[in-house]
N, CA, C and O atoms as a CHARMM CRD file, in Angstrom:
* protein
*
  260
    1    1 MET  N     83.11100  92.70500 150.89500 PROA 1      0.00000
    2    1 MET  CA    83.48400  93.40900 152.10000 PROA 1      0.00000
    3    1 MET  C     84.18300  94.70200 151.71900 PROA 1      0.00000
    4    1 MET  O     85.05200  94.70800 150.84800 PROA 1      0.00000
    5    2 LEU  N     83.80900  95.78900 152.36400 PROA 2      0.00000
    6    2 LEU  CA    84.37300  97.09400 152.09700 PROA 2      0.00000
    7    2 LEU  C     85.71300  97.23200 152.79800 PROA 2      0.00000
    8    2 LEU  O     85.82600  96.95800 153.99300 PROA 2      0.00000
    9    3 ARG  N     86.73100  97.65900 152.05600 PROA 3      0.00000
   10    3 ARG  CA    88.04700  97.88800 152.64700 PROA 3      0.00000
   11    3 ARG  C     88.13100  99.33900 153.06500 PROA 3      0.00000
   12    3 ARG  O     87.51200 100.21300 152.45700 PROA 3      0.00000
   13    4 ASP  N     88.90700  99.58900 154.11700 PROA 4      0.00000
   14    4 ASP  CA    89.06200 100.95100 154.58600 PROA 4      0.00000
   15    4 ASP  C     90.41700 101.09000 155.25900 PROA 4      0.00000
   16    4 ASP  O     90.68900 100.41100 156.24900 PROA 4      0.00000
   17    5 CYS  N     91.26400 101.95700 154.73700 PROA 5      0.00000
   18    5 CYS  CA    92.59700 102.15400 155.29900 PROA 5      0.00000
   19    5 CYS  C     92.58500 103.19500 156.40300 PROA 5      0.00000
   20    5 CYS  O     93.62200 103.43700 157.02100 PROA 5      0.00000
   21    6 GLY  N     91.45400 103.81300 156.67000 PROA 6      0.00000
   22    6 GLY  CA    91.36500 104.80900 157.73300 PROA 6      0.00000
   23    6 GLY  C     91.31700 106.23900 157.22600 PROA 6      0.00000
   24    6 GLY  O     91.04400 107.15500 158.00200 PROA 6      0.00000
   25    7 ASN  N     91.57400 106.45100 155.95500 PROA 7      0.00000
   26    7 ASN  CA    91.53600 107.77900 155.36000 PROA 7      0.00000
   27    7 ASN  C     90.74600 107.67400 154.06500 PROA 7      0.00000
   28    7 ASN  O     91.16400 106.98900 153.13100 PROA 7      0.00000
   29    8 GLN  N     89.61300 108.34700 154.00800 PROA 8      0.00000
   30    8 GLN  CA    88.69900 108.19300 152.86800 PROA 8      0.00000
   31    8 GLN  C     89.35900 108.56100 151.54100 PROA 8      0.00000
   32    8 GLN  O     89.15900 107.86700 150.54400 PROA 8      0.00000
   33    9 ALA  N     90.14200 109.64000 151.51200 PROA 9      0.00000
   34    9 ALA  CA    90.78100 110.06300 150.26300 PROA 9      0.00000
   35    9 ALA  C     91.83200 109.04600 149.80700 PROA 9      0.00000
   36    9 ALA  O     91.90700 108.71700 148.62300 PROA 9      0.00000
   37   10 VAL  N     92.63900 108.55100 150.74600 PROA 10     0.00000
   38   10 VAL  CA    93.65700 107.55600 150.41300 PROA 10     0.00000
   39   10 VAL  C     92.99000 106.26300 149.97200 PROA 10     0.00000
   40   10 VAL  O     93.41800 105.63600 149.00200 PROA 10     0.00000
   41   11 GLU  N     91.94200 105.86500 150.68300 PROA 11     0.00000
   42   11 GLU  CA    91.21400 104.63900 150.33200 PROA 11     0.00000
   43   11 GLU  C     90.66400 104.73000 148.91800 PROA 11     0.00000
   44   11 GLU  O     90.77000 103.77000 148.15500 PROA 11     0.00000
   45   12 GLU  N     90.08400 105.85400 148.55600 PROA 12     0.00000
   46   12 GLU  CA    89.53500 106.02400 147.21700 PROA 12     0.00000
   47   12 GLU  C     90.63200 105.91900 146.16100 PROA 12     0.00000
   48   12 GLU  O     90.44000 105.29000 145.12000 PROA 12     0.00000
   49   13 ARG  N     91.76700 106.53000 146.42700 PROA 13     0.00000
   50   13 ARG  CA    92.87100 106.47400 145.46800 PROA 13     0.00000
   51   13 ARG  C     93.39300 105.04300 145.32700 PROA 13     0.00000
   52   13 ARG  O     93.66700 104.59400 144.21400 PROA 13     0.00000
   53   14 LEU  N     93.53000 104.33000 146.43400 PROA 14     0.00000
   54   14 LEU  CA    93.97700 102.93500 146.37400 PROA 14     0.00000
   55   14 LEU  C     92.98700 102.08500 145.58000 PROA 14     0.00000
   56   14 LEU  O     93.39200 101.28200 144.74000 PROA 14     0.00000
   57   15 GLN  N     91.71300 102.25800 145.83900 PROA 15     0.00000
   58   15 GLN  CA    90.69200 101.47700 145.12600 PROA 15     0.00000
   59   15 GLN  C     90.72100 101.77600 143.63100 PROA 15     0.00000
   60   15 GLN  O     90.56900 100.86600 142.81600 PROA 15     0.00000
   61   16 ASN  N     90.91300 103.03700 143.26300 PROA 16     0.00000
   62   16 ASN  CA    90.97700 103.40100 141.84500 PROA 16     0.00000
   63   16 ASN  C     92.17300 102.74400 141.16600 PROA 16     0.00000
   64   16 ASN  O     92.04800 102.23300 140.05300 PROA 16     0.00000
   65   17 ILE  N     93.32800 102.75100 141.82200 PROA 17     0.00000
   66   17 ILE  CA    94.52900 102.13800 141.25000 PROA 17     0.00000
   67   17 ILE  C     94.35400 100.62400 141.17200 PROA 17     0.00000
   68   17 ILE  O     94.69200 100.01500 140.15700 PROA 17     0.00000
   69   18 GLU  N     93.83000 100.01300 142.23200 PROA 18     0.00000
   70   18 GLU  CA    93.60600  98.56600 142.23100 PROA 18     0.00000
   71   18 GLU  C     92.65100  98.16600 141.11000 PROA 18     0.00000
   72   18 GLU  O     92.87200  97.16200 140.43400 PROA 18     0.00000
   73   19 ALA  N     91.60300  98.93900 140.91500 PROA 19     0.00000
   74   19 ALA  CA    90.64400  98.62900 139.85400 PROA 19     0.00000
   75   19 ALA  C     91.29200  98.80400 138.48500 PROA 19     0.00000
   76   19 ALA  O     91.07700  97.98600 137.59000 PROA 19     0.00000
   77   20 HSD  N     92.08200  99.86300 138.31400 PROA 20     0.00000
   78   20 HSD  CA    92.74000 100.12000 137.03500 PROA 20     0.00000
   79   20 HSD  C     93.72200  99.00700 136.68500 PROA 20     0.00000
   80   20 HSD  O     93.83200  98.61500 135.52300 PROA 20     0.00000
   81   21 LEU  N     94.43100  98.50200 137.68600 PROA 21     0.00000
   82   21 LEU  CA    95.37600  97.40900 137.46500 PROA 21     0.00000
   83   21 LEU  C     94.70400  96.04900 137.53400 PROA 21     0.00000
   84   21 LEU  O     95.35500  95.01600 137.37800 PROA 21     0.00000
   85   22 ARG  N     93.40800  96.05300 137.76600 PROA 22     0.00000
   86   22 ARG  CA    92.60000  94.83200 137.83000 PROA 22     0.00000
   87   22 ARG  C     93.11900  93.85500 138.87600 PROA 22     0.00000
   88   22 ARG  O     93.14400  92.64600 138.64300 PROA 22     0.00000
   89   23 LEU  N     93.52800  94.36900 140.01200 PROA 23     0.00000
   90   23 LEU  CA    94.03900  93.51300 141.07000 PROA 23     0.00000
   91   23 LEU  C     92.92200  92.84400 141.85300 PROA 23     0.00000
   92   23 LEU  O     93.16100  91.83400 142.51500 PROA 23     0.00000
   93   24 GLN  N     91.71800  93.37500 141.79500 PROA 24     0.00000
   94   24 GLN  CA    90.61800  92.81900 142.58200 PROA 24     0.00000
   95   24 GLN  C     90.13700  91.48700 142.05100 PROA 24     0.00000
   96   24 GLN  O     89.56300  90.70800 142.81100 PROA 24     0.00000
   97   25 THR  N     90.34800  91.19100 140.77900 PROA 25     0.00000
   98   25 THR  CA    89.84200  89.95300 140.19800 PROA 25     0.00000
   99   25 THR  C     90.73400  88.76400 140.49800 PROA 25     0.00000
  100   25 THR  O     90.30300  87.62200 140.34100 PROA 25     0.00000
  101   26 GLY  N     91.97700  89.00200 140.92900 PROA 26     0.00000
  102   26 GLY  CA    92.91400  87.91400 141.16800 PROA 26     0.00000
  103   26 GLY  C     92.84800  87.36500 142.57300 PROA 26     0.00000
  104   26 GLY  O     93.72200  86.58500 142.95300 PROA 26     0.00000
  105   27 GLY  N     91.87000  87.72600 143.35400 PROA 27     0.00000
  106   27 GLY  CA    91.76200  87.26000 144.72800 PROA 27     0.00000
  107   27 GLY  C     91.63800  88.44900 145.66000 PROA 27     0.00000
  108   27 GLY  O     91.62500  89.59800 145.22000 PROA 27     0.00000
  109   28 PRO  N     91.54900  88.16800 146.93300 PROA 28     0.00000
  110   28 PRO  CA    91.36600  89.26300 147.88000 PROA 28     0.00000
  111   28 PRO  C     92.61300  90.13300 147.97700 PROA 28     0.00000
  112   28 PRO  O     93.73800  89.63200 147.99700 PROA 28     0.00000
  113   29 VAL  N     92.39700  91.42700 148.03600 PROA 29     0.00000
  114   29 VAL  CA    93.48700  92.38000 148.20600 PROA 29     0.00000
  115   29 VAL  C     93.72200  92.54300 149.70000 PROA 29     0.00000
  116   29 VAL  O     92.76800  92.73300 150.45400 PROA 29     0.00000
  117   30 PRO  N     94.97600  92.47300 150.14500 PROA 30     0.00000
  118   30 PRO  CA    95.24000  92.60500 151.57900 PROA 30     0.00000
  119   30 PRO  C     94.67200  93.90400 152.14500 PROA 30     0.00000
  120   30 PRO  O     94.72000  94.95000 151.49700 PROA 30     0.00000
  121   31 ARG  N     94.13900  93.82500 153.35200 PROA 31     0.00000
  122   31 ARG  CA    93.53600  94.99300 153.97900 PROA 31     0.00000
  123   31 ARG  C     94.57600  95.98900 154.45700 PROA 31     0.00000
  124   31 ARG  O     94.33900  97.19600 154.41100 PROA 31     0.00000
  125   32 ASP  N     95.72300  95.50800 154.91400 PROA 32     0.00000
  126   32 ASP  CA    96.75500  96.39800 155.41700 PROA 32     0.00000
  127   32 ASP  C     97.23200  97.32600 154.29900 PROA 32     0.00000
  128   32 ASP  O     97.58400  96.86800 153.21300 PROA 32     0.00000
  129   33 ILE  N     97.24100  98.62100 154.57000 PROA 33     0.00000
  130   33 ILE  CA    97.58300  99.60900 153.53400 PROA 33     0.00000
  131   33 ILE  C     98.96900  99.37600 152.95700 PROA 33     0.00000
  132   33 ILE  O     99.16300  99.55200 151.75400 PROA 33     0.00000
  133   34 TYR  N     99.94000  98.98500 153.77800 PROA 34     0.00000
  134   34 TYR  CA   101.28900  98.76500 153.27900 PROA 34     0.00000
  135   34 TYR  C    101.36400  97.53600 152.37800 PROA 34     0.00000
  136   34 TYR  O    102.11900  97.52500 151.40600 PROA 34     0.00000
  137   35 GLN  N    100.59100  96.50600 152.69300 PROA 35     0.00000
  138   35 GLN  CA   100.52200  95.33200 151.82400 PROA 35     0.00000
  139   35 GLN  C     99.85100  95.69200 150.50400 PROA 35     0.00000
  140   35 GLN  O    100.25500  95.21600 149.44300 PROA 35     0.00000
  141   36 ARG  N     98.83000  96.53100 150.57600 PROA 36     0.00000
  142   36 ARG  CA    98.14000  96.95500 149.35100 PROA 36     0.00000
  143   36 ARG  C     99.06800  97.76000 148.46200 PROA 36     0.00000
  144   36 ARG  O     99.09500  97.55400 147.24900 PROA 36     0.00000
  145   37 ILE  N     99.84000  98.68800 149.05600 PROA 37     0.00000
  146   37 ILE  CA   100.78500  99.48600 148.28000 PROA 37     0.00000
  147   37 ILE  C    101.85400  98.58300 147.67300 PROA 37     0.00000
  148   37 ILE  O    102.22500  98.76400 146.51300 PROA 37     0.00000
  149   38 LYS  N    102.35700  97.60900 148.44000 PROA 38     0.00000
  150   38 LYS  CA   103.36300  96.67500 147.93100 PROA 38     0.00000
  151   38 LYS  C    102.81000  95.87700 146.75600 PROA 38     0.00000
  152   38 LYS  O    103.51700  95.65500 145.77300 PROA 38     0.00000
  153   39 LYS  N    101.56200  95.44600 146.84500 PROA 39     0.00000
  154   39 LYS  CA   100.93900  94.69300 145.75500 PROA 39     0.00000
  155   39 LYS  C    100.83500  95.56600 144.49600 PROA 39     0.00000
  156   39 LYS  O    101.06000  95.08600 143.38500 PROA 39     0.00000
  157   40 LEU  N    100.49700  96.83600 144.67500 PROA 40     0.00000
  158   40 LEU  CA   100.43700  97.76900 143.54500 PROA 40     0.00000
  159   40 LEU  C    101.82100  97.96500 142.93600 PROA 40     0.00000
  160   40 LEU  O    101.97200  97.94800 141.71400 PROA 40     0.00000
  161   41 GLU  N    102.82600  98.15000 143.77800 PROA 41     0.00000
  162   41 GLU  CA   104.19600  98.31900 143.28400 PROA 41     0.00000
  163   41 GLU  C    104.65600  97.08900 142.51600 PROA 41     0.00000
  164   41 GLU  O    105.29100  97.21500 141.46900 PROA 41     0.00000
  165   42 ASP  N    104.34200  95.90100 143.02400 PROA 42     0.00000
  166   42 ASP  CA   104.71900  94.66400 142.34400 PROA 42     0.00000
  167   42 ASP  C    104.07400  94.57200 140.96500 PROA 42     0.00000
  168   42 ASP  O    104.71500  94.14900 140.00300 PROA 42     0.00000
  169   43 LYS  N    102.81300  94.96700 140.87100 PROA 43     0.00000
  170   43 LYS  CA   102.10700  94.91700 139.58500 PROA 43     0.00000
  171   43 LYS  C    102.71700  95.91400 138.60000 PROA 43     0.00000
  172   43 LYS  O    102.87400  95.60700 137.41900 PROA 43     0.00000
  173   44 ILE  N    103.06000  97.10600 139.08800 PROA 44     0.00000
  174   44 ILE  CA   103.69100  98.10500 138.22400 PROA 44     0.00000
  175   44 ILE  C    105.03200  97.58900 137.71900 PROA 44     0.00000
  176   44 ILE  O    105.34500  97.74300 136.53800 PROA 44     0.00000
  177   45 LEU  N    105.83100  96.97700 138.59800 PROA 45     0.00000
  178   45 LEU  CA   107.11500  96.41300 138.17700 PROA 45     0.00000
  179   45 LEU  C    106.92200  95.30500 137.14500 PROA 45     0.00000
  180   45 LEU  O    107.69900  95.19800 136.19500 PROA 45     0.00000
  181   46 GLU  N    105.89400  94.48600 137.32800 PROA 46     0.00000
  182   46 GLU  CA   105.59400  93.42900 136.35700 PROA 46     0.00000
  183   46 GLU  C    105.27400  94.03500 134.98900 PROA 46     0.00000
  184   46 GLU  O    105.79600  93.59100 133.96700 PROA 46     0.00000
  185   47 LEU  N    104.41500  95.04600 134.98200 PROA 47     0.00000
  186   47 LEU  CA   104.04400  95.69900 133.72300 PROA 47     0.00000
  187   47 LEU  C    105.23400  96.41800 133.10000 PROA 47     0.00000
  188   47 LEU  O    105.38800  96.42800 131.87900 PROA 47     0.00000
  189   48 GLU  N    106.06400  97.01300 133.92900 PROA 48     0.00000
  190   48 GLU  CA   107.25900  97.69300 133.44900 PROA 48     0.00000
  191   48 GLU  C    108.22000  96.70200 132.79100 PROA 48     0.00000
  192   48 GLU  O    108.88000  97.03600 131.80800 PROA 48     0.00000
  193   49 GLY  N    108.29900  95.48000 133.33400 PROA 49     0.00000
  194   49 GLY  CA   109.13900  94.44900 132.73800 PROA 49     0.00000
  195   49 GLY  C    108.62800  94.00300 131.37600 PROA 49     0.00000
  196   49 GLY  O    109.41500  93.66300 130.49200 PROA 49     0.00000
  197   50 ILE  N    107.33000  94.00600 131.21000 PROA 50     0.00000
  198   50 ILE  CA   106.71700  93.60700 129.93900 PROA 50     0.00000
  199   50 ILE  C    106.89300  94.69300 128.88700 PROA 50     0.00000
  200   50 ILE  O    107.15700  94.39900 127.72100 PROA 50     0.00000
  201   51 SER  N    106.74700  95.95000 129.30000 PROA 51     0.00000
  202   51 SER  CA   106.79400  97.05800 128.35300 PROA 51     0.00000
  203   51 SER  C    107.58500  98.23600 128.92400 PROA 51     0.00000
  204   51 SER  O    106.99400  99.26300 129.25900 PROA 51     0.00000
  205   52 PRO  N    108.91100  98.11000 129.04000 PROA 52     0.00000
  206   52 PRO  CA   109.71200  99.18100 129.64100 PROA 52     0.00000
  207   52 PRO  C    109.65200 100.48900 128.85100 PROA 52     0.00000
  208   52 PRO  O    109.76500 101.57100 129.42800 PROA 52     0.00000
  209   53 GLU  N    109.47700 100.39200 127.54000 PROA 53     0.00000
  210   53 GLU  CA   109.43500 101.61500 126.72400 PROA 53     0.00000
  211   53 GLU  C    108.23200 102.49200 127.07500 PROA 53     0.00000
  212   53 GLU  O    108.30400 103.71600 126.96500 PROA 53     0.00000
  213   54 TYR  N    107.13800 101.87800 127.49200 PROA 54     0.00000
  214   54 TYR  CA   105.96000 102.65400 127.89000 PROA 54     0.00000
  215   54 TYR  C    106.26800 103.49800 129.11900 PROA 54     0.00000
  216   54 TYR  O    105.91900 104.67700 129.17300 PROA 54     0.00000
  217   55 PHE  N    106.91400 102.89900 130.09200 PROA 55     0.00000
  218   55 PHE  CA   107.20300 103.60200 131.33000 PROA 55     0.00000
  219   55 PHE  C    108.31200 104.62400 131.15800 PROA 55     0.00000
  220   55 PHE  O    108.33800 105.61700 131.88400 PROA 55     0.00000
  221   56 GLN  N    109.23100 104.41400 130.22000 PROA 56     0.00000
  222   56 GLN  CA   110.29400 105.37800 129.96400 PROA 56     0.00000
  223   56 GLN  C    109.75700 106.61100 129.28100 PROA 56     0.00000
  224   56 GLN  O    110.34400 107.68600 129.40400 PROA 56     0.00000
  225   57 SER  N    108.64800 106.48500 128.55800 PROA 57     0.00000
  226   57 SER  CA   108.09600 107.63000 127.82800 PROA 57     0.00000
  227   57 SER  C    107.24000 108.53200 128.71600 PROA 57     0.00000
  228   57 SER  O    106.87600 109.63700 128.31400 PROA 57     0.00000
  229   58 ILE  N    106.91800 108.06200 129.92300 PROA 58     0.00000
  230   58 ILE  CA   106.09900 108.85800 130.83300 PROA 58     0.00000
  231   58 ILE  C    107.01500 109.73300 131.67300 PROA 58     0.00000
  232   58 ILE  O    107.92600 109.24300 132.34100 PROA 58     0.00000
  233   59 ALA  N    106.76200 111.03400 131.62900 PROA 59     0.00000
  234   59 ALA  CA   107.56000 111.96900 132.42800 PROA 59     0.00000
  235   59 ALA  C    107.12900 111.87700 133.87900 PROA 59     0.00000
  236   59 ALA  O    105.94300 111.99400 134.18500 PROA 59     0.00000
  237   60 CYS  N    108.07600 111.67100 134.76600 PROA 60     0.00000
  238   60 CYS  CA   107.79000 111.59800 136.20300 PROA 60     0.00000
  239   60 CYS  C    107.69600 113.01200 136.76000 PROA 60     0.00000
  240   60 CYS  O    108.63900 113.79000 136.61500 PROA 60     0.00000
  241   61 PRO  N    106.57100 113.36500 137.40100 PROA 61     0.00000
  242   61 PRO  CA   106.41500 114.70800 137.94900 PROA 61     0.00000
  243   61 PRO  C    107.39600 115.01000 139.06800 PROA 61     0.00000
  244   61 PRO  O    107.59800 116.17100 139.42200 PROA 61     0.00000
  245   62 CYS  N    108.01000 113.96900 139.62700 PROA 62     0.00000
  246   62 CYS  CA   108.93500 114.18700 140.73600 PROA 62     0.00000
  247   62 CYS  C    110.33300 114.55400 140.25700 PROA 62     0.00000
  248   62 CYS  O    111.16400 114.95900 141.07000 PROA 62     0.00000
  249   63 LYS  N    110.61600 114.42800 138.98300 PROA 63     0.00000
  250   63 LYS  CA   111.95000 114.72900 138.44200 PROA 63     0.00000
  251   63 LYS  C    111.96300 116.10200 137.79500 PROA 63     0.00000
  252   63 LYS  O    110.99500 116.52400 137.16200 PROA 63     0.00000
  253   64 GLY  N    113.05900 116.77200 137.96700 PROA 64     0.00000
  254   64 GLY  CA   113.24200 118.04900 137.28000 PROA 64     0.00000
  255   64 GLY  C    112.56500 119.22700 137.92300 PROA 64     0.00000
  256   64 GLY  O    112.48400 120.29500 137.31700 PROA 64     0.00000
  257   65 HSD  N    112.07200 119.06400 139.14200 PROA 65     0.00000
  258   65 HSD  CA   111.42600 120.18400 139.84200 PROA 65     0.00000
  259   65 HSD  C    112.23900 120.60700 141.00400 PROA 65     0.00000
  260   65 HSD  O    111.86000 121.53600 141.71700 PROA 65     0.00000
C-alpha cells in the first residue's frame, strides 16, 4: 500500500529516511506523518545510544549559523 502524507516532497523525504533506517522491514510504518516522524526520531536515538561518537562527529547545520 502506498503511503502519502499529503505533500509529495515531504513524502519522498520520509520514504528515503525510512528506507535508509530500514524501518519498513520491521512491520508497517504508521500512516500519520507525526507518528512516522516519531518512529524516525526513536530509531535515531537508538542508533545514537549504540554509537554516540558517530553522531558527535557530524556537524549539525543548525548550529553556528
